[in-house]
MARKEDREN-992784 format. One line per 2 residues: their letters; for each residue z, x, y of N, C-alpha, C, O. Coordinates in steps of 0.02 Angstrom, whole numbers, plus 50000, padded with zeros to 5 digits. Each point is the difference from the previous one (the first is absolute). Example, Ala and Ser with C-alpha at 12.3 -4.5 7.8 and 13.67 -1.06 7.14 Angstrom:
BEGIN
AS	50390/50660/49716/50000/49955/50059/50000/50045/50060/50033/50052/49999  49931/49930/50054/50003/50042/50059/50037/49961/50055/50008/50025/50055
***
This chain:
BEGIN
XX	48880/49208/49073/50043/50047/49961/50057/50031/50072/50055/50026/49992  49923/49967/50050/50041/50014/50074/50088/49978/49992/50048/50037/50009
XX	49951/49902/49973/50058/49948/50000/50063/50049/49985/50047/50012/50038  49939/50015/49889/50065/50044/49951/50025/50040/50047/50056/49998/50027
XX	49889/50045/49985/50053/50061/50030/50017/49968/50085/50009/50039/50047  49993/49900/49958/50020/49973/50072/50061/49952/49976/50041/49985/50043
XX	49967/49994/49902/50067/49953/49996/50052/50079/49961/50062/50002/50003  49908/50038/49973/50061/50056/49950/50005/50024/50090/50059/50003/50014
XX	49902/50013/50041/50058/50037/50050/50024/49953/50028/50053/50011/50028  49929/49945/49974/50055/49936/50061/50057/49982/49947/50055/49999/50028
XX	49949/49985/49896/50062/50025/49979/50054/50047/49999/50061/50004/49992  49886/50031/50019/50061/50072/50006/50017/50007/50035/50061/50006/49995
XX	49911/50004/50077/50051/50001/50064/50038/49933/50030/50036/49992/50049  49942/49967/49901/50035/49937/50029/50085/50001/49955/50051/49969/50012
XX	49932/50080/49934/50059/50018/49946/50047/50048/50030/50060/49995/49985  49921/50050/50053/50010/50066/50005/50072/50000/50039/50028/50054/49991
XX	50009/49901/50049/50052/49968/50023/50063/50005/49977/50054/50010/50028  49917/49972/49866/50072/50010/49980/50004/50054/49987/50057/50017/49983
XX	49907/50019/50016/50036/50076/49979/49994/50061/50063/50036/50050/49996  49919/49942/50057/50011/50034/50064/50084/50002/50045/50047/49960/50000
XX	49945/50092/50028/50046/50003/50074/50072/49984/49961/50039/49969/50036  49990/50047/49889/50060/49998/49989/50020/50058/50007/49985/50037/49954
XX	50038/49980/50079/50042/50082/50040/49952/50046/50027/49951/49970/50021  50047/50093/49987/50001/50036/50074/49930/50033/49991/49994/50060/49986
XX	49952/49896/50022/49930/50015/49997/49970/50023/50065/49985/49964/50047  50004/50130/49945/49971/50006/50055/49964/49978/50054/50010/49995/50061
XX	49908/49982/49870/49950/49945/50056/50008/49942/49954/50031/49997/49947  49935/49959/50083/49981/49939/49958/49908/49990/50009/49977/49978/49947
XX	49981/50030/50093/49925/50022/49991/49997/50041/50023/50037/50041/50027  49888/49945/49959/49958/50052/50019/49922/49998/49994/49968/49985/49950
XX	50004/50036/50118/49933/49998/49982/49954/50048/49990/50023/50050/50027  49937/49960/49955/49956/50055/50007/49915/50012/49969/49985/49948/49972
XX	49975/50088/50026/49934/50022/50008/50002/50040/49936/50038/50048/49999  49922/49938/49942/49967/50051/49969/49936/50002/49989/49964/49951/49995
XX	50023/50096/50001/49928/50026/49982/50001/50052/49937/50045/50040/49990  49908/49953/49977/49999/50023/49929/49913/50015/49974/49956/49957/50006
XX	50033/50100/49969/49952/50003/49964/49960/50061/49965/49991/50054/50028  49988/49931/49909/49987/50058/49957/49931/50014/49991/49973/49988/50054
XX	49971/50040/49891/49929/49969/50004/49978/49973/50007/49955/50006/50041  50057/49934/49920/49981/49932/49981/50024/49955/50004/49988/49947/49971
XX	50076/50075/50089/50062/49936/49971/50024/49996/50067/49979/50048/50032  50056/49914/50003/50013/49975/50069/50035/49952/50035/49978/49943/49992
XX	50075/50062/50050/50013/49931/50045/50059/50033/50060/50028/50053/50012  49970/49889/50010/50029/49983/50072/50025/49925/50004/49964/49952/49987
XX	50116/50046/50037/50046/49962/49994/50048/49991/50062/50027/50053/50014  49995/49881/50035/50051/50012/50023/50048/49952/49958/49978/49949/49973
XX	50090/50071/50024/50037/50002/49956/50055/49974/50024/50015/50028/50053  50032/49920/49926/50073/49997/50034/50043/49982/49907/49993/49967/49949
XX	50062/50094/50093/50038/50017/49947/50066/49968/49996/50025/50003/50056  50016/49967/49901/50078/49956/50035/50047/50059/49934/49993/50017/49941
XX	50041/49993/50098/50049/50038/49912/50029/49949/50005/50014/49956/50041  49997/50063/49885/50046/49930/49931/50053/50015/49964/50038/49962/49971
XX	49964/50122/50034/50069/50036/49985/50014/50067/49999/49961/50043/49981  50108/49966/50046/50013/50068/50019/50045/50022/49967/50052/49967/50006
XX	49951/50072/49966/50060/50055/49976/50003/50065/50002/49949/50033/49993  50102/49989/50014/50000/50085/50002/49957/50022/50055/50006/49995/50061
XX	49924/50045/49882/49950/50030/49991/49930/49981/49977/49946/50027/49990  50087/49899/50005/49917/49977/49992/50017/49925/50027/50043/49957/49987
XX	49913/50049/50049/49933/49927/50035/49950/49954/49964/49949/50016/49970  50073/49927/50039/49938/49963/49957/49979/49941/50062/50036/49961/50031
XX	49863/50056/49974/49995/49965/50040/49936/49942/50008/49946/50029/49990  50047/49916/50021/49965/49944/49961/49950/50025/50056/50014/50000/50060
XX	49928/50021/49914/49927/50003/50055/49934/49963/49975/49974/50001/49944  50000/49956/50130/49943/49961/49989/49944/50042/50078/50016/50022/50055
XX	49931/49972/49915/49945/50040/50046/49941/49942/49979/49986/49966/49950  49985/50047/50132/49943/49969/49975/49939/50056/50032/50016/50027/50053
XX	49913/49991/49917/49940/50040/50034/49936/49986/49953/49968/49952/49979  50034/50135/50015/49920/49988/49956/50005/50045/49936/50039/50047/50001
XX	49917/49939/49933/50013/50072/49953/49908/49983/49982/49961/49953/50005  50040/50120/49971/49928/50010/49964/49995/50035/49939/50046/50038/49986
XX	49913/49957/49981/49998/50052/49919/49934/50008/50028/49970/49967/50043  50014/50085/49923/49919/50002/49995/49983/50042/49908/50037/50039/49969
XX	49917/49942/50017/49999/50048/49935/49924/50002/50029/49985/49964/50048  49956/50094/49912/49932/50029/49992/49960/49925/50002/49942/49997/50021
XX	50079/49969/49967/49942/49954/49981/50011/49912/50054/49958/49959/50018  50130/50046/49994/50008/49923/50030/50052/50024/50052/50026/50056/49995
XX	49989/49893/50064/50028/50003/50055/50056/49942/50001/49976/49943/49997  50094/50062/50006/50034/49947/49998/50049/50011/50089/50021/50052/50024
XX	49982/49897/49996/50036/50003/50052/50025/49908/50035/49972/49946/49994  50095/50076/50045/49998/49920/50015/50080/50021/50033/50028/50054/49999
XX	49998/49876/50034/50060/49995/50034/50054/50003/49934/49987/49993/49940  50061/50017/50084/50055/50022/49937/50084/49977/50018/50008/50001/50061
XX	50029/49987/49916/50047/49958/49989/50026/50058/49963/49967/50025/49954  50111/50005/50069/50046/50019/49942/50041/49997/50005/50024/49977/50052
XX	50015/50045/49896/50077/49976/49993/50039/50052/49941/49985/50023/49945  50074/49980/50103/50027/50075/49938/50070/50014/50031/50017/49986/50057
XX	50016/50042/49899/50065/50025/50010/49998/50071/50022/49980/50043/49962  50039/49970/50093/50007/50083/50024/50065/50038/49979/50017/50004/50059
XX	50007/50012/49926/50056/50052/49967/50007/50073/50016/49972/50052/49984  50088/49924/50059/50014/50075/50021/50060/50050/49987/50055/49984/50025
XX	49942/50075/49940/50060/50035/49998/49997/50068/50052/49957/50042/50012  50110/49947/50011/50004/50068/50047/50048/49999/50037/50023/49944/50008
XX	50006/50102/50022/50038/49995/50060/49990/50019/50070/49970/50053/50002  50040/49930/50041/50007/49988/50073/49942/49997/50016/49979/49943/49993
XX	49969/50102/50032/49930/49977/50041/49946/50014/49929/49944/49989/50024  50049/50026/49917/49951/50037/49980/50024/49945/49907/50055/49994/49974
XX	49869/49973/49997/50015/49974/49972/49941/49995/49947/49944/49987/50021  50068/50023/49901/49959/49987/49963/49998/49937/49986/50050/49964/49992
XX	49873/50014/50003/49974/49935/50018/49966/49976/49927/49958/50042/49984  50048/49904/49967/49954/49985/49964/49993/49908/50013/50040/49954/50012
XX	49888/50053/49978/49989/49922/50001/49961/49961/49951/49944/50016/49980  50092/49926/50001/49954/49971/49965/49985/49925/50016/50031/49967/50042
XX	49913/50006/49918/50000/49926/50013/49919/50014/49983/49970/50044/49971  50009/49882/50072/49908/49980/49972/49970/49977/50052/50028/49956/50032
XX	49911/50067/49989/49976/49986/50062/49921/49954/49966/49970/50019/49950  50011/49922/50089/49959/49937/49988/49956/50023/50060/50014/50011/50059
XX	49917/49993/49898/49930/50006/50034/49950/49944/50021/49959/49984/49957  50039/49987/50097/49959/49958/50015/49916/50052/50008/49998/50037/50049
XX	49942/49962/49906/49949/50048/50005/49951/49948/50041/49987/49940/50001  49996/50121/50032/49924/49966/50053/49948/49971/49944/50019/50000/49941
XX	49930/49981/50070/49952/49962/49985/49960/50039/49959/49975/49989/49945  50024/50060/50094/49935/50063/49938/50048/50023/49958/49970/50016/49949
XX	50093/49995/50045/50058/50046/49954/49955/49965/49914/49967/49949/49989  50052/50098/49977/49983/49976/49932/50051/49958/49964/50054/50025/49984
XX	49934/49920/50006/50042/49951/49958/50040/49995/49951/50033/49949/49990  49970/50117/49965/50005/50016/49945/50083/50014/49999/50034/49980/49952
XX	49995/50055/50101/50067/50021/50016/50041/49963/50001/49985/49952/50036  50080/50044/49932/50062/49953/50029/50006/50019/50075/49990/50056/50023
XX	50024/49900/50005/50030/49997/50051/50071/50039/50023/50019/50015/50057  50011/49995/49881/50060/50017/50006/50016/50066/49963/49991/50012/49941
XX	50036/50031/50109/50018/50072/50018/50068/50027/49982/50040/49985/50045  49997/50058/49892/50076/50034/50027/50007/50041/50052/49952/50037/50012
XX	50095/49965/50021/50006/50053/50036/50057/50032/49986/50050/49971/49981  49943/50108/50029/50045/50038/49962/50002/50046/50059/49943/50012/50020
XX	50109/50022/50018/49980/50057/50054/50070/50029/49994/50052/49968/50003  49941/50094/49987/50051/50062/50019/50031/50048/50055/49973/50049/50024
XX	50058/49938/49983/49985/50047/50084/50068/50010/50047/50056/49993/49976  49932/50024/50089/50054/50054/50022/50002/49928/50079/49949/49969/50016
XX	50121/50021/50021/50005/49963/50043/50061/50018/50042/50059/50002/49982  49914/50011/50083/50040/50039/50049/50026/49936/50029/49960/49955/50012
XX	50093/50037/49998/50031/49931/50049/50062/50027/50033/50027/50042/49964  50017/49943/50112/50033/50010/50015/50062/49976/49954/49996/49953/49961
XX	50085/50103/50054/50009/49983/49938/50057/49924/50033/50046/49989/49961  49953/49973/50090/50002/49934/50025/49969/49952/49965/50011/49939/50002
XX	49961/50083/49974/49913/49963/49971/49983/49977/50068/49940/49996/49987  50063/49991/50056/49961/49962/50059/49951/50059/50025/50015/50060/49998
XX	49939/49921/50021/49943/50049/50038/49944/50011/49961/49980/49961/49957  49992/50096/50058/49925/50007/49972/50028/50032/49915/50056/50020/49984
XX	49886/49975/49976/49968/49994/49936/49947/50037/49990/49952/49983/50035  50039/50063/49929/49969/50024/49975/49970/50031/49932/50006/50061/49990
XX	49962/49897/49964/49954/50029/49947/49976/50041/49964/49959/50023/50040  50035/50001/49923/49944/50037/49954/50004/49981/49944/50055/49985/49977
XX	49904/50013/49996/50005/49996/49915/49936/49985/49959/49956/49971/50032  50032/50043/49908/49940/49981/49965/50025/49944/49957/50059/49981/49991
XX	49874/49991/49977/50022/49948/49964/49934/49968/49955/49958/50042/49984  50031/49894/49998/49949/49975/49969/49924/49995/50055/49940/50001/49987
XX	50098/49996/50078/49930/49997/50042/50000/50037/50035/49985/49984/50058  50031/50086/49927/49981/50057/50029/50059/50038/50022/50056/49987/49978
XX	49932/50067/50074/50042/50037/50040/49999/49975/50068/49953/50007/50039  50135/49946/49978/49990/49975/50058/50053/50040/50044/50041/50042/49984
XX	49938/49920/50102/50054/50007/50021/50017/49929/50043/49959/49956/50014  50137/50046/50007/50010/49957/50047/50044/49998/50052/50049/50035/49988
XX	49953/49935/50068/50031/49995/50028/50023/49946/50024/49963/49954/49983  50095/50023/50061/50016/49942/50021/50077/50005/50049/50012/50050/50033
XX	50036/49889/49963/50049/49995/50026/50038/49951/49946/49970/49963/49961  50132/50047/50045/50023/49978/49960/50050/49972/50053/50028/50033/50044
X	49977/49919/49947/50032/49941/50054/50074/49973/49959/50036/49957/50027
***
């Protein structure tokens, strides 16, 4: 089951050069660490982001991450390593952005996790992102989504 997300990841990033870098793009790549948690759900991931579209006040980034994800119910515990693929959309001017992510996460569950749950989960986050007007340098993110309330810290280059 792991081969399908990896194939999608490879196809996505091999074809990005068709759409990227045509214009004045403030940053091309970013790397950031995210941590999110809710009452019974959470995740952490190291993410790589590549700018694929930039219009006046809108930026779209392809995001791929690797980390871990967990879900707990009253009687079951699900956890394991995860790979995420999403489109990260930024709306705003200068250094403050409204951010929304849409994508999918694949989780390879541990042996002691219940196997009756699908390994694919949607990614949906709404939040705030602070980034220098030039686009390069420190990135600070805070968001709320299906994996709980999260924080992210990284660098654009």
